[in-house]
N, C-alpha and C positions, 0 to 999 in steps of 0.2 A: 805719576800720583801717590805711589804709596811715601817717597818724600814731604811731598805736600803732605799730606797725610801725619805725617809724624810730628807737625806741628799744629796741630789743633790744639786750643787748651781746653785741657781736662779730657783727654783721649786717654792717657794712660787709668787716670782711675777707672774708667769704662770697661776698657781691656782687662783690668784685673776682675771688676765684678764679671766680667764674662767669662775670666778663668772661675773663679768660686764656683757658680754657677753652674759650671759644663762639669765639675769637681762634685757638687752635689747630685746632679742632675743622670749624669753618665756614667760617673763611676763610685755614686754611692758613697765619696765621704763625709763625712762632717766637716761641716763647714770652720769650725772650731778649730779644724787639723790641716784647712786646706788653706788659709787665712795668709799664714807667713810665706809661704812659698809665693800665691797668685799677689801679694801685695808688697814683692819684693822690690825694694829701692824708693818705694812710696813714701812723701811726705805725709806725718800723720792726718793733716786736714784730707788729704786723696786718700789716704789708707781706711778714715772715718767713711767718706761718701763711699767708696765701693761698694767696702760691708754693708750700707744701705743701699745702696740700689740694688744689691744681691740678696738680704730679706728683703726688703718691700716686693721682690719681684717674686720670692718663693713663699710670701705671705698671702699673696693675694692672684696665685699662679691660673688657679682653674677658671677666676674671670678674666682676665690679662688672655688667657688661652679661647675664650668665647668668643671678646671681641677680635683674638685674630680671626678666629675661624669664620669670622662673621664677612669677611671683607675677602677669603681666598676663594679662589673655586674648587680647586684642590687641594686637601689636609695637609697639610705641612707637617710630614714623622715629629713626633715629640723631640726626637735627636735633633733634628737640622738645625744648623746652626743659623739660618735665618731664622726661628722662628724663638732661637735663643735671644740676637739681637732685641729682634720686637720684645720680648716680653722686658729687658730690660728700659727700651727707649720708653713703653708706657709706663712702665714702675716711675721711671722720672717724670714723666709731665703729668701722669694722673696720680700721683703718690707723694711726691717729692717739690714739685713746683716746677720743674725744668720748663723755663718755655719749647715749645714745640718746635721751633726750629733748633733748637741747641740741640734737642734732644735726636733730633732727625740729622744732625751735624757732626753728631759723636758716634753715631749709630752707622751711617754706608759706610766709615772707612773700615769699619771691623770686619765689610764683607767683601776685601780684594780677592775678587777673582770669580767670588759668587752674585746673588741674586739682587743687587744692590736694585734694582728699576723696581721688581718685585716688592723690598721692603720698603723704598720708598713712597711708592702705589698704596700699601697698605695701611702705614701711618699718615700720608697726606687725606686719605680717604674718610679715617676714623679722626684724627684733628677735625676735618670742617664736619663732620657728623658731629661735632662736641661729645665725641665718647665719654660716658662716664663709666667709676665702679660701681658697686652698689655699696647699701650702708655699712655690710659687714663683708669676709671674704666666706669665698663658699672653702668650703672642705672636700679636699684629696675624696672620690668614692668608696675606697677602702677603709679611711678613720671614721669618715661620715655613717658608712655602716655599722661596724664594732657598736661605734659610740652607743648609735640608736637604740639600737639591740641589749647593752647591756645598762644604758644610764637616762634613755629616751627621750622626746624632743624637748622636751625644757631645757636638759645638758646639752646640745648637739647646739642649742641657737644660742645658748649661752660660750658655747666652747667658741663660735665664730665670732663673737661679740668680741671674746677676748682675744683672739688671736689680731685681731684688728692693726692692735697696737700694740707697740711691745712691754713694758710696766715697767712700774716706779722701781727706782732703787731702795734695797730691803739694806740695813744696816744692822748688825751684830754686834752691840756692846762688849768688852773683856768685863767693864766691872757694871752690871747689869741694874744696882743701886745709884748710880748716877746718869737714868735715863733722862732727867726733866733736864737736867745738868746740857747733855746732849743732845736735846728734842731742839733745845733752844737755841744751840751752837750752831748745829745742823738745819737749822730752820724746817724739820720735818715733823712728821706726827708719831706716834706712838704707837702699838698696838697691843704691846705686853711688855714688862719689864725687861729691859735689854734687848729693846727693838725698837728701830727710826726708820722711819720710810723718806725717804729725800726725791727731790723731781729730778728728771732724768737731764742727760744737757750735760751736768760737768762731770770733766774727767776727774778718776777717783783718785789719783795720788796729789791733786790740788786740793779735795775736801779737808776741810778744816780736822785734826785730830789725828790725819792718815800718817803721819811720822811719826808722832809719838804712838803709833802702835795702841791707840785705846778701841780699834773695832777695823770688823773685814766685810767684805760682802757677802751677804749669805741671803736667800728668799725666805719671807720668813717661816714656808711649810718645811723648808729645810733645815729650819731649825728643831723643829718641833720632836725629831729620836734620839737627839742627846739632852734636849731640857726637860723630859720624861724622864732622864736615870736618876733626875737630880743631885745632892749633893756627894763628890766623892769622898769626902771625910780621908783622902790619902789611900783609897783601896784603888783596887786594879784593876781599869778597863781598855780592853782590846778594840781597836777603831779596824777594823776590816775596808776595805778598797779604799784608805782613809783621803790619797790624795785627790784637790790639791790643800787640802786641810781643815776644812772650816767645821766639821764634827771633831775634830781633834784638838783643836781650836778653844771649843768648845768646852769639852770633857775638862781639859786641862783649865779653864779659868772656871769650871766648878768643882776643883779641889780632885777631878783624879789624876791615879800616877798612869799615866797614857802609854800603850804602846800603839803604835801606828805599823798597821802593813797595806803595800802595795808593791804591784809587780811593775811597774813603770818609771825608770829614772826618771826622766824628764820631770815626769808629776814626781816624784819624791822630792826635787832639787827645789820644783816651787815650793813644797810641804815645809821642809826646811826651810825655805827663805820666808814663808809666811809667816811660822813660828819665830823666827830671828824677827822679825819688825811688830811683833806684838807681844813680844818679851816673855814667851811662852815656853815651855820645855815638855817634849815627850821624846820617849824612845822611838824611832823611826827601824823600820826591817824592811826591805825588799826581799819582796818574794813571793811568791803564786799563793793563792788562799787555795786552791784543790791539790796543791803537793807540800805543802808548810807544816809542819809538827808542833804540837804542841803538849800537855799535860791540860789537867781542868783544875787549871792554878790563877783562873779570871773571875772577879766577883759580880762582871759586865761585860757583854759583848755587846758590838754596834753594827748590823750590817746593812749598808748601805750598801746593794747587788747593782753590778752592771744591769741595768735596762734597756728598754726602749726606749725612755728619756721621751715618752709623748707628752707627761704633764710640762714638759718646757719650754710646750710651741712658744707660748708667747718672745720670751725672747732667743729661739732656736725653729724656727719656723721650716728647717730644711727635714726636720724628724717625719715630718706629715710627707715627705716626697722619698724620705729613706726606708720609711720602717713598713714592713708587712706584718700578718700574721704568720710568715715561715721567720722573720728574725725574731718576732713575739716569743713563740715555742722555742727554738732555740737557745733566746734568754731564760724563759723559764725554769728548761734543764738545768744552766748554769747555776741559777738562784739555787736550786732543789740542790744540787752538790753541794754550792756552798751555807747552804743552813747544816745540814747534815753533817757538815768537816767543822762546821763550828758551836756546833752543840756537844761537840768532846771536850771540848777547852772550857765551859763554863763549871765552875763551884756549884755543889747543890744549894737551892734557896737563892744564886742568883739569877739575874736577865738577863735575858737575850731578846737585842731591839733588832727585829726585820721591817728596813725600809726601802721602796720604790719612788723614785721620780715619772712614774708612770700612771697614765689612764687606764690601762688596760686590766681590768681583773686578774687574766692571767699571769700577772704576776706579781697580784696583792691580795686577794683573798680565796682565788683554790690555792696560793701557796698555803696560807693557812693551815687549812682545810690537810691540806696533803702534810706537812711537814708531822703533825700531830698523830697522823695515822701510823706516819713511818718512826714515830718518836713519841715512845708511851710514860718516860720519864718526864715527860714537859705537858705544861699547861698553859693558858691563856692568862697574863696576869692585867687586866680590865688598866686601861691607860682613865685616870681620874683625870676630870674637863677643870680643874681647878689648875693643873698645868700646862693647858692651853688657851688661846686668845678667845674671845665673846669671839660669838657667830662659830664658833669648831667644835662640834662632840662628837663624843665618839660614838658609834655605832653599837647595836646593840649586843655585841660580844666582846666591845671595851678596845678596837681597833680606830684609827681612826682612819678617814678615806677625803681628802681635797680635791673637789672637783670646779673646773671652772664654773664661775658665776658667786660663787661661794666668797664675804667680801667686799662682793662689786662695788659696795659703796664707798668704799675706802681704799681701791684701786687694786682688786682681788689678789691672787696667791697660785704658785704654781699645783698642778695636780701632783698630790702624794697619796703615796699607803705606809701606813707605817705598824707592829703589831708589838706587842712585848710579851713575851712568852716567862716562863719561872721552871727552873728547872726540880723536880720533887726529889 
């Protein structure tokens, strides 16, 4: 049977999807980090299919599990191989339009020595009963509870709607004054100068302007922290936790003399490659923010701190299953330590921008209060709405908070928090 199974069309992609799901759910590995090993040897189309299957299973997992549990007498353990295979098969049939017989044919071979009869029975029963998913995915209980308490029911509903589909493709332009030209060339829409939003589906390196280094991919919300620092005019900026380099490229394009610091050799190689492609320069330093030393020599510092990344759930649904309050609290402690170190490296009168791609208040609003209490020589420098896209307004303190549901008519944006401080 094993030899026969190995010849089934499409099976390698499903096996890779299984490895991806296992890495996220059993080992807590970010899916991005697991892709290369899980999809080793696959053709590009099969690699894309494996990623799509795993992402849809993660996106709709709460509802897929509800369907599975409705057809089993005893609940399968969360990490049981049979449950993993059922999640993947149902995600294909109910989200990716895979014919049910094909979903079953590629599911059963992944259960060698396991409960094939059980899985076949559950899938057959669900397909015969025309099982369907709801209009929008349910959120895992932990995230739903945290966000309902922090932001209310309307935001919770908006988060479910946002989770249902991966986001559109946002492009940041090296030359914002050519926005109209690139809007036409890329067939997209612009929500502010220097930005173009494009449809999904085209390989990044096949898009117009990629080879000439005219742009890079960057979610609109992620572009705001560097935008609010404005024109550099040759002044010195420090970009902390800089790789893979979207904000470094922004700052360099805005005329800053940029020092980019990150502790990952692999990610710094990618940053260097990205800079070369877009024909921009920066001083690169591989170091840990918590141990690196510098004097107060920078006119601006941008700290896009390590965080839960819950604001990126549309493109990285695995965060909803890997992150809980324990991880949020650990990351918040690291963010505080990084903020305090960065505060020592800024000139008087300079701006320190703190940002996280998180929906958690612990990693945003609460950090502002705690930082100001610890650093009496700092104050909030309110962000001017003129630097923001229409529809995004600073809060009462002058900070930016983006949430699911904002700009939904134009395709939405990631959840983000941005604060700007000035050293007195």
